[in-house]
FILO-226282 format. One record per residue (C-alpha): x, y, z; residue in three letters. Coordinates in steps of 0.25 Angstrom, whole numbers, plus 5000, padded with zeros to 4 digits. Layout:
BEGIN
XYZALA
...
END
This chain:
BEGIN
522449814603MET
522149724614THR
520949734623LYS
521849774635LYS
522449884627LYS
521149934622LYS
520549934637ALA
521850004642SER
521650114631LYS
520250134634LYS
520550154649ILE
521650254646LYS
520650334637ASN
519650334648LYS
520650384657ILE
521050494648LEU
519550534646VAL
519450544661ALA
520650634662GLU
520150724651LYS
518750734657ASN
519450764671GLU
520250874664GLU
519050934659ALA
518350934672MET
519650994679VAL
519651114668GLU
518151134670GLY
518351144686ILE
519451234684LEU
518751324674GLU
517551344685GLY
518551364696SER
519451494694PRO
520151474707ASP
520451334704GLY
521951294703ILE
521651144701GLY
520651034702VAL
520550924712VAL
520250794705VAL
519850674713VAL
519650544705ARG
518850434712LEU
518950284710GLU
517550284703CYS
517950384692GLY
517250504698CYS
518050624700LYS
518050744710LYS
518550884705MET
518651024711ALA
519551144708ALA
520451194719VAL
520951334723LYS
522451364726LYS
522151354741ASP
521551214739GLY
520151254741GLU
519051214731PRO
518851304719ALA
517651224713SER
516651124718LYS
516950974718LEU
516550914705ILE
516350764705MET
516150684691TYR
516450564684ARG
517050564669ASP
515950524659GLN
514850504669ALA
513650584672GLU
513850584687SER
514850534698ILE
514750384702CYS
513750334713SER
514950314723LYS
515350454722CYS
513850504723LYS
513850424736GLU
515250464742ASP
515550594734ASN
516850524729GLY
517450484742ASP
518950504745PHE
519150354746MET
518850334732ARG
519850434726VAL
520850384717THR
521550514713GLU
521550654717ALA
522350774712PHE
522250914708ILE
522350954693HIS
523051094694TRP
522851214685THR
523951274677LYS
524851334682PRO
524851234693GLU
525151284707PRO
526451264714SER
526751124720ASP
526651174734ALA
525251234731VAL
524751104724LYS
525251024736GLU
524551114746LYS
523251104738ILE
523350954735ASN
523550934750ALA
522351024754LYS
521350964743VAL
521850814742LEU
522450794755GLY
523850734758THR
524350594759MET
525350544769PRO
526750524764VAL
527250384767THR
528750344767ASN
END
Protein backbone atom coordinates (compact mmCIF):
# COMPACT_ATOMS: atom_id res chain seq x y z
CA MET A 1 0.00 0.00 0.00
CA THR A 2 1.34 3.41 -0.93
CA LYS A 3 1.80 6.24 1.59
CA LYS A 4 -1.04 8.17 -0.05
CA LYS A 5 -3.48 5.27 0.36
CA LYS A 6 -2.43 4.74 3.99
CA ALA A 7 -2.94 8.45 4.74
CA SER A 8 -6.32 8.40 3.02
CA LYS A 9 -7.37 5.32 5.01
CA LYS A 10 -6.28 6.98 8.28
CA ILE A 11 -8.33 10.08 7.44
CA LYS A 12 -11.40 7.94 6.65
CA ASN A 13 -10.98 6.04 9.94
CA LYS A 14 -10.66 9.31 11.86
CA ILE A 15 -13.87 10.57 10.28
CA LEU A 16 -15.70 7.37 11.24
CA VAL A 17 -14.54 7.66 14.85
CA ALA A 18 -15.77 11.25 15.01
CA GLU A 19 -19.14 10.22 13.63
CA LYS A 20 -19.46 7.38 16.16
CA ASN A 21 -18.49 9.74 19.00
CA GLU A 22 -21.01 12.26 17.71
CA GLU A 23 -23.72 9.59 17.58
CA ALA A 24 -23.00 8.65 21.20
CA MET A 25 -23.33 12.31 22.22
CA VAL A 26 -26.63 12.61 20.34
CA GLU A 27 -28.00 9.53 22.12
CA GLY A 28 -26.84 10.84 25.51
CA ILE A 29 -28.45 14.22 24.93
CA LEU A 30 -31.73 12.61 23.87
CA GLU A 31 -31.67 10.29 26.86
CA GLY A 32 -31.52 13.31 29.17
CA SER A 33 -34.16 15.22 27.20
CA PRO A 34 -37.50 13.34 27.21
CA ASP A 35 -39.21 16.14 25.23
CA GLY A 36 -36.51 16.07 22.53
CA ILE A 37 -37.45 14.95 19.03
CA GLY A 38 -34.02 15.66 17.61
CA VAL A 39 -30.59 17.07 18.31
CA VAL A 40 -29.17 20.13 16.58
CA VAL A 41 -25.57 19.44 15.55
CA VAL A 42 -23.34 22.38 14.62
CA ARG A 43 -19.84 21.53 13.41
CA LEU A 44 -17.17 24.22 13.47
CA GLU A 45 -14.08 24.54 11.27
CA CYS A 46 -11.83 23.99 14.29
CA GLY A 47 -13.34 20.56 15.03
CA CYS A 48 -15.43 21.66 18.00
CA LYS A 49 -19.15 20.90 17.99
CA LYS A 50 -22.25 22.41 19.54
CA MET A 51 -25.29 20.24 20.27
CA ALA A 52 -28.67 20.65 21.93
CA ALA A 53 -31.93 18.74 21.93
CA VAL A 54 -34.94 20.39 20.32
CA LYS A 55 -38.67 20.01 21.12
CA LYS A 56 -41.46 19.55 18.59
CA ASP A 57 -42.17 23.31 18.72
CA GLY A 58 -38.54 24.14 17.87
CA GLU A 59 -37.66 25.31 21.37
CA PRO A 60 -34.63 23.92 23.23
CA ALA A 61 -35.16 20.67 25.14
CA SER A 62 -31.69 20.68 26.71
CA LYS A 63 -28.80 22.96 27.49
CA LEU A 64 -26.26 23.65 24.76
CA ILE A 65 -23.30 21.30 24.94
CA MET A 66 -20.02 22.24 23.33
CA TYR A 67 -17.27 19.68 22.97
CA ARG A 68 -14.42 18.43 20.83
CA ASP A 69 -13.84 14.74 20.00
CA GLN A 70 -10.87 13.16 21.77
CA ALA A 71 -10.12 16.37 23.72
CA GLU A 72 -10.43 17.44 27.34
CA SER A 73 -11.92 20.81 26.38
CA ILE A 74 -12.94 22.96 23.44
CA CYS A 75 -10.31 24.91 21.50
CA SER A 76 -9.00 28.32 22.56
CA LYS A 77 -10.79 30.05 19.67
CA CYS A 78 -14.15 28.66 20.83
CA LYS A 79 -13.35 29.69 24.38
CA GLU A 80 -12.93 33.25 23.06
CA ASP A 81 -15.93 33.48 20.73
CA ASN A 82 -18.20 30.63 21.91
CA GLY A 83 -18.08 28.98 18.48
CA ASP A 84 -18.94 31.99 16.33
CA PHE A 85 -21.47 31.46 13.52
CA MET A 86 -18.93 32.57 10.92
CA ARG A 87 -16.86 29.44 11.65
CA VAL A 88 -19.71 26.95 11.17
CA THR A 89 -19.03 24.35 8.47
CA GLU A 90 -22.18 22.24 8.87
CA ALA A 91 -25.41 22.44 10.83
CA PHE A 92 -28.27 19.94 10.82
CA ILE A 93 -30.80 18.21 13.03
CA HIS A 94 -30.42 14.53 13.85
CA TRP A 95 -34.05 13.34 14.18
CA THR A 96 -35.35 10.62 16.48
CA LYS A 97 -37.30 7.66 15.12
CA PRO A 98 -40.06 7.94 14.07
CA GLU A 99 -39.13 11.20 12.39
CA PRO A 100 -41.64 14.03 12.28
CA SER A 101 -43.35 14.86 8.99
CA ASP A 102 -41.37 16.77 6.37
CA ALA A 103 -43.51 19.87 7.02
CA VAL A 104 -42.73 19.78 10.76
CA LYS A 105 -39.03 19.15 10.10
CA GLU A 106 -38.92 22.08 7.67
CA LYS A 107 -40.63 24.39 10.19
CA ILE A 108 -38.25 23.39 13.01
CA ASN A 109 -35.19 23.63 10.74
CA ALA A 110 -36.18 27.18 9.75
CA LYS A 111 -36.77 28.21 13.37
CA VAL A 112 -33.58 26.65 14.74
CA LEU A 113 -31.09 26.94 11.88
CA GLY A 114 -32.62 29.76 9.87
CA THR A 115 -33.36 29.93 6.17
CA MET A 116 -31.24 30.74 3.17
CA PRO A 117 -32.44 32.71 0.17
CA VAL A 118 -33.17 30.68 -2.94
CA THR A 119 -31.22 31.86 -5.98
CA ASN A 120 -32.35 31.19 -9.53
